[in-house]
Backbone as numpy.savetxt, mean C-alpha at the origin, in Angstrom:
# Nx Ny Nz CAx CAy CAz Cx Cy Cz
4.39 -29.78 -1.79 4.82 -28.82 -0.79 3.64 -27.96 -0.37
3.48 -27.80 0.91 2.40 -26.99 1.45 2.67 -25.52 1.17
1.62 -24.77 0.86 1.74 -23.35 0.55 0.90 -22.56 1.56
1.44 -22.30 2.76 0.65 -21.61 3.78 0.42 -20.14 3.39
-0.69 -19.61 3.88 -0.98 -18.20 3.65 -0.08 -17.35 4.52
0.18 -16.15 4.04 0.98 -15.18 4.79 0.05 -14.04 5.16
0.09 -13.64 6.41 -0.76 -12.57 6.91 0.12 -11.34 7.12
-0.34 -10.22 6.56 0.37 -8.95 6.72 -0.57 -8.01 7.46
-0.10 -7.40 8.52 -0.91 -6.47 9.29 -0.48 -5.05 8.96
-1.48 -4.21 8.69 -1.25 -2.81 8.39 -2.13 -1.95 9.29
-1.66 -0.75 9.59 -2.54 0.20 10.27 -3.55 0.68 9.24
-4.60 1.33 9.70 -5.59 1.85 8.75 -4.98 2.91 7.85
-4.06 3.71 8.37 -3.37 4.71 7.54 -2.52 4.03 6.46
-1.76 3.02 6.86 -0.94 2.29 5.89 -1.80 1.64 4.81
-2.91 1.04 5.23 -3.79 0.38 4.28 -4.40 1.37 3.30
-4.81 2.52 3.80 -5.42 3.53 2.93 -4.42 4.05 1.90
-3.22 4.38 2.35 -2.19 4.90 1.44 -1.77 3.82 0.44
-1.59 2.61 0.89 -1.22 1.52 -0.01 -2.32 1.23 -1.01
-3.57 1.25 -0.57 -4.69 1.02 -1.46 -4.72 2.05 -2.58
-4.51 3.32 -2.22 -4.51 4.38 -3.22 -3.38 4.18 -4.22
-2.20 3.85 -3.72 -1.04 3.64 -4.60 -1.28 2.46 -5.54
-1.80 1.37 -5.00 -2.09 0.20 -5.84 -3.11 0.52 -6.92
-4.10 1.33 -6.57 -5.10 1.74 -7.56 -4.43 2.52 -8.69
-3.51 3.41 -8.34 -2.79 4.16 -9.36 -1.94 3.25 -10.22
-1.28 2.28 -9.60 -0.45 1.33 -10.34 -1.31 0.52 -11.30
-2.46 0.08 -10.84 -3.33 -0.74 -11.68 -3.90 0.06 -12.85
-3.97 1.36 -12.73 -4.50 2.19 -13.81 -3.43 2.49 -14.87
-2.17 2.14 -14.58 -1.10 2.33 -15.55 -0.96 1.07 -16.38
-0.06 1.09 -17.29 0.26 -0.10 -18.08 1.15 -0.99 -17.22
0.54 -1.97 -16.54 1.29 -2.81 -15.61 2.48 -3.51 -16.28
2.36 -3.83 -17.54 3.45 -4.54 -18.21 4.70 -3.67 -18.33
4.52 -2.36 -18.34 5.69 -1.47 -18.37 6.31 -1.33 -16.99
5.48 -1.36 -15.96 5.95 -1.16 -14.60 6.45 -2.45 -13.96
5.73 -3.55 -14.23 6.04 -4.84 -13.63 6.36 -5.81 -14.77
7.63 -6.19 -14.88 8.06 -7.02 -15.99 7.56 -8.45 -15.95
7.27 -8.96 -14.78 6.85 -10.36 -14.64 5.35 -10.41 -14.38
4.59 -10.95 -15.31 3.13 -11.01 -15.18 2.69 -11.82 -13.96
3.55 -12.67 -13.43 3.20 -13.45 -12.24 2.98 -12.54 -11.03
3.53 -11.35 -11.05 3.39 -10.41 -9.94 2.00 -9.76 -9.94
1.35 -9.74 -11.09 0.06 -9.07 -11.19 -0.99 -9.71 -10.31
-1.04 -11.01 -10.24 -2.07 -11.70 -9.45 -2.00 -11.29 -7.97
-0.83 -11.34 -7.34 -0.82 -10.91 -5.94 -1.10 -9.42 -5.77
-0.69 -8.59 -6.73 -1.01 -7.16 -6.64 -2.52 -6.94 -6.68
-3.19 -7.62 -7.60 -4.65 -7.50 -7.70 -5.33 -8.04 -6.44
-4.80 -9.13 -5.89 -5.40 -9.72 -4.69 -5.26 -8.78 -3.50
-4.08 -8.19 -3.33 -3.87 -7.24 -2.24 -4.80 -6.04 -2.41
-4.86 -5.50 -3.62 -5.71 -4.34 -3.88 -7.18 -4.66 -3.60
-7.63 -5.82 -4.03 -9.02 -6.22 -3.79 -9.33 -6.39 -2.31
-8.40 -6.99 -1.60 -8.58 -7.18 -0.16 -8.65 -5.83 0.55
-7.77 -4.90 0.17 -7.80 -3.57 0.77 -9.11 -2.86 0.45
-9.55 -2.94 -0.78 -10.80 -2.29 -1.18 -11.97 -2.79 -0.33
-12.03 -4.10 -0.08 -13.12 -4.66 0.71 -13.00 -4.27 2.19
-11.78 -4.02 2.64 -11.54 -3.73 4.06 -11.62 -2.25 4.40
-11.68 -1.39 3.39 -11.63 0.05 3.62 -12.89 0.73 3.07
-13.97 0.73 3.85 -15.19 1.38 3.35 -15.00 2.88 3.12
-14.02 3.48 3.76 -13.76 4.91 3.61 -13.31 5.33 2.22
-12.90 4.36 1.38 -12.45 4.74 0.05 -13.60 5.24 -0.81
-14.82 5.02 -0.37 -15.98 5.50 -1.11 -16.62 6.71 -0.44
-16.01 7.22 0.61 -16.57 8.37 1.33 -16.36 9.66 0.54
-17.24 10.60 0.75 -17.15 11.89 0.06 -15.86 12.63 0.42
-15.36 12.40 1.63 -14.14 13.10 2.06 -12.89 12.21 1.92
-12.92 11.30 0.96 -11.81 10.37 0.75 -10.48 11.09 0.56
-10.45 12.11 -0.26 -9.19 12.83 -0.55 -8.60 13.41 0.74
-9.45 13.96 1.59 -8.97 14.53 2.85 -8.46 13.43 3.79
-9.18 12.31 3.83 -8.74 11.18 4.67 -7.39 10.64 4.20
-7.25 10.53 2.89 -6.00 10.02 2.32 -4.84 10.96 2.64
-5.04 12.23 2.44 -3.96 13.19 2.72 -3.60 13.21 4.20
-4.59 13.10 5.06 -4.32 13.04 6.50 -3.51 11.79 6.85
-3.86 10.67 6.24 -3.11 9.42 6.48 -1.67 9.57 5.99
-1.49 10.18 4.83 -0.13 10.40 4.32 0.68 11.27 5.26
0.06 12.34 5.76 0.78 13.23 6.69 1.20 12.47 7.95
0.30 11.63 8.46 0.63 10.89 9.69 1.75 9.87 9.45
1.82 9.32 8.27 2.84 8.31 7.98 4.20 8.90 7.65
4.23 10.05 7.02 5.52 10.61 6.58 6.54 10.79 7.69
6.22 11.38 8.82 7.25 11.54 9.86 7.82 10.21 10.32
6.96 9.21 10.47 7.42 7.90 10.91 8.36 7.30 9.88
8.05 7.45 8.61 8.90 6.91 7.56 10.22 7.66 7.51
10.20 8.98 7.62 11.43 9.76 7.60 12.31 9.42 8.78
11.71 9.26 9.95 12.47 8.90 11.14 13.08 7.52 10.99
12.30 6.59 10.47 12.78 5.22 10.27 13.94 5.18 9.28
13.85 5.95 8.20 14.91 5.98 7.19 16.19 6.53 7.78
16.09 7.56 8.61 17.30 8.12 9.20 17.91 7.15 10.20
17.08 6.38 10.90 17.60 5.36 11.82 18.37 4.30 11.05
17.81 3.85 9.91 18.46 2.83 9.11 19.77 3.32 8.53
19.80 4.60 8.09 21.03 5.16 7.54 22.11 5.18 8.59
21.72 5.47 9.84 22.69 5.52 10.91 23.28 4.16 11.23
22.55 3.08 10.98 23.05 1.75 11.30 24.00 1.24 10.24
23.97 1.83 9.03 24.85 1.38 7.96 26.28 1.89 8.14
26.47 2.91 8.94 27.80 3.52 9.06 28.75 2.68 9.85
């Protein structure tokens, strides 16, 4: 069976926030957080790809960039969640 690659597109803000979260996850005891070790390989691959794609993670103002990206994403996520809640009714 053919195993085609899957491409996921993220905005730079999404990639930065996800990269930071994945780094935090990888610094924890993954076996406690992720019960299936098969999940670790794709998590590491995604994190590595993001690290290579985001030169800003090594910038002196990384913390400020990350917080700005989080602020920009939060309203969109809150709005999206309220839209989804409205469709369940």
